[in-house]
C-alpha positions as CSV (number, residue, x, y, z in Angstrom):
1,M,-5.3,-34.2,56.5
2,Q,-3.6,-34.5,60.4
3,V,0.7,-34.2,59.5
4,E,1.4,-33.2,62.8
5,G,2.2,-36.9,64.1
6,R,4.4,-37.6,60.6
7,I,6.5,-34.4,60.3
8,A,6.8,-33.7,64.5
9,G,10.5,-33.8,65.1
10,K,12.2,-34.6,61.2
11,I,14.0,-32.6,59.7
12,A,13.3,-31.0,56.5
13,V,15.9,-30.1,54.0
14,V,14.2,-27.1,52.0
15,T,15.6,-26.2,49.0
16,G,14.6,-22.4,47.5
17,A,14.4,-21.5,50.9
18,A,14.8,-17.8,50.5
19,S,11.7,-16.9,49.0
20,G,8.0,-17.8,47.3
21,I,7.1,-21.3,47.5
22,G,10.4,-22.9,49.4
23,R,10.1,-20.2,51.8
24,A,6.5,-20.7,52.7
25,V,7.0,-24.7,52.3
26,M,9.7,-24.1,55.2
27,E,7.4,-22.0,57.2
28,D,4.5,-24.6,57.8
29,L,7.1,-27.3,58.4
30,I,7.8,-25.9,61.3
31,D,4.7,-24.5,62.1
32,H,3.8,-28.4,62.3
33,G,6.7,-29.6,64.4
34,A,9.7,-30.3,61.9
35,A,12.9,-28.6,61.7
36,C,13.9,-27.1,59.1
37,V,17.1,-26.6,57.1
38,A,17.6,-23.6,54.7
39,A,19.5,-24.2,51.2
40,V,20.0,-21.9,48.6
41,D,22.1,-20.7,46.2
42,R,22.6,-17.3,47.8
43,S,24.2,-15.9,50.9
44,P,22.6,-13.1,51.8
45,A,19.5,-14.5,50.7
46,V,19.8,-17.6,53.3
47,T,21.1,-15.3,56.0
48,K,17.9,-13.3,56.1
49,V,15.5,-16.1,55.5
50,A,17.0,-17.7,58.5
51,E,17.0,-14.5,60.6
52,A,13.6,-13.4,60.0
53,V,11.7,-17.2,60.5
54,A,14.0,-17.7,63.7
55,E,12.2,-14.2,64.6
56,A,9.0,-14.8,63.9
57,R,8.7,-18.2,64.9
58,R,10.0,-17.1,68.4
59,G,13.7,-18.5,68.5
60,V,13.4,-21.5,65.6
61,R,17.1,-22.3,64.6
62,V,17.2,-22.5,60.8
63,P,20.6,-23.6,59.9
64,P,21.4,-22.0,56.5
65,F,23.2,-23.9,53.5
66,V,24.4,-21.9,50.9
67,G,25.4,-24.3,47.3
68,D,24.0,-26.4,44.6
69,V,21.4,-29.0,45.5
70,T,22.0,-31.0,42.5
71,D,25.5,-31.4,43.3
72,A,26.5,-34.5,45.3
73,P,29.4,-33.3,47.0
74,F,26.9,-29.8,48.6
75,R,24.5,-32.8,49.9
76,H,26.6,-34.8,51.2
77,S,28.5,-32.1,53.5
78,V,25.0,-30.9,54.6
79,F,24.2,-34.4,56.1
80,E,27.6,-34.6,57.3
81,R,26.7,-31.6,59.4
82,L,23.2,-32.2,60.4
83,T,24.5,-35.8,61.8
84,A,27.4,-34.1,63.6
85,E,25.4,-31.3,65.2
């Protein structure tokens, strides 16, 4: 299935992006043209993954957001910041 046309240029908020499946999904989305935002609940982890992805993907920017994605005010703040940029 060709996904480039469906996700290229879109913004994906990836939860659990610090490791495992979340990180793999984020990297795959980036490889297919999506811009990704890493949302995790651990600050050091999100900083490390944002730096590693930027290095591996030649400077791709992955804005880190630290918080609980089940918390509505946190989700709202993520989208507020994304739309302001």
